[in-house]
C-alpha positions in Angstrom: -32.4 48.3 0.1 -32.4 46.3 3.3 -32.4 43.0 1.2 -29.3 44.2 -0.6 -27.6 45.0 2.6 -28.4 41.6 4.0 -27.2 39.9 0.9 -23.9 41.9 1.0 -23.4 41.0 4.6 -23.9 37.3 3.8 -21.6 37.5 0.8 -18.9 39.2 3.0 -19.3 36.5 5.6 -19.0 33.8 3.0 -15.9 35.4 1.5 -14.4 35.6 5.0 -15.0 31.9 5.6 -13.6 31.0 2.2 -10.5 33.1 2.9 -10.0 31.4 6.2 -10.4 28.0 4.7 -7.8 28.9 2.0 -5.4 30.2 4.6 -5.8 26.9 6.6 -5.2 24.8 3.5 -2.1 26.9 2.6 -0.8 26.4 6.1 -1.4 22.6 5.9 0.3 22.5 2.5 3.3 24.4 3.9 3.5 22.0 6.9 3.4 19.0 4.6 6.3 20.5 2.5 8.2 21.2 5.6 7.7 17.7 6.9 8.9 16.2 3.5 12.0 18.4 3.6 12.7 17.4 7.2 12.4 13.7 6.2 14.7 14.2 3.3 17.2 16.0 5.5 17.0 13.2 8.0 17.5 10.6 5.3 20.6 12.4 4.0 22.0 12.7 7.5 21.3 9.0 8.2 23.1 8.0 5.0 26.1 10.1 5.9 26.2 8.5 9.3 25.9 5.0 7.7 28.8 5.8 5.3 30.9 7.1 8.3 30.2 3.9 10.2 28.4 5.7 12.9 24.9 4.2 12.2 24.2 0.5 11.5 21.0 -1.3 11.3 19.9 -4.2 9.1 16.8 -2.3 7.8 19.1 0.5 6.5 21.4 -1.8 4.4 19.1 -2.1 1.4 18.2 1.6 1.0 21.8 2.6 1.6 23.0 0.1 -1.1 20.4 1.6 -3.5 21.7 5.1 -2.9 25.3 3.9 -3.5 24.2 2.2 -6.7 22.3 5.2 -8.1 25.2 7.5 -7.1 27.7 5.4 -8.9 25.6 5.2 -12.0 25.1 9.0 -12.0 28.8 9.6 -11.5 29.5 7.2 -14.4 27.0 9.1 -16.6 24.6 6.1 -16.7 20.8 6.3 -16.3 19.5 4.1 -13.4 18.1 0.9 -14.7 14.6 1.6 -13.5 14.3 4.8 -15.7 15.6 3.3 -18.9 13.4 2.9 -22.0 9.9 2.9 -20.6 10.6 1.1 -17.4 8.6 2.3 -14.4 10.7 4.1 -11.8 11.0 2.2 -8.5 8.3 3.4 -6.0 9.6 5.3 -3.1 8.7 3.8 0.2 6.0 5.6 2.1 7.3 7.5 5.1 6.5 5.9 8.4 3.7 7.4 10.5 4.8 8.9 13.8 4.5 6.2 16.4 4.7 3.3 13.9 5.8 0.4 16.0 7.9 -1.0 13.1 10.0 2.2 13.2 11.1 1.9 16.8 
């Protein structure tokens, strides 16, 4: 009987640890989603500021032009060139890591 009780205590402890790991992983996943949404929101805001003439930087010209091109094609009912017949979609640039000196 004592062996059974010891086994159950170990099983409960293992289940508690697994639940804690799952909770931590879920919190990290949610933080990653929140970060992605914050980056998308910042990108939208930056594009709006570019279009309003309040933000100007040479590194923003190409991505802003790409957004304009895709928007025009969508408004015209066209598919963007990079998703037509088997073409690979253009890769999205990786977000810069915080503190990246190239992003200053």
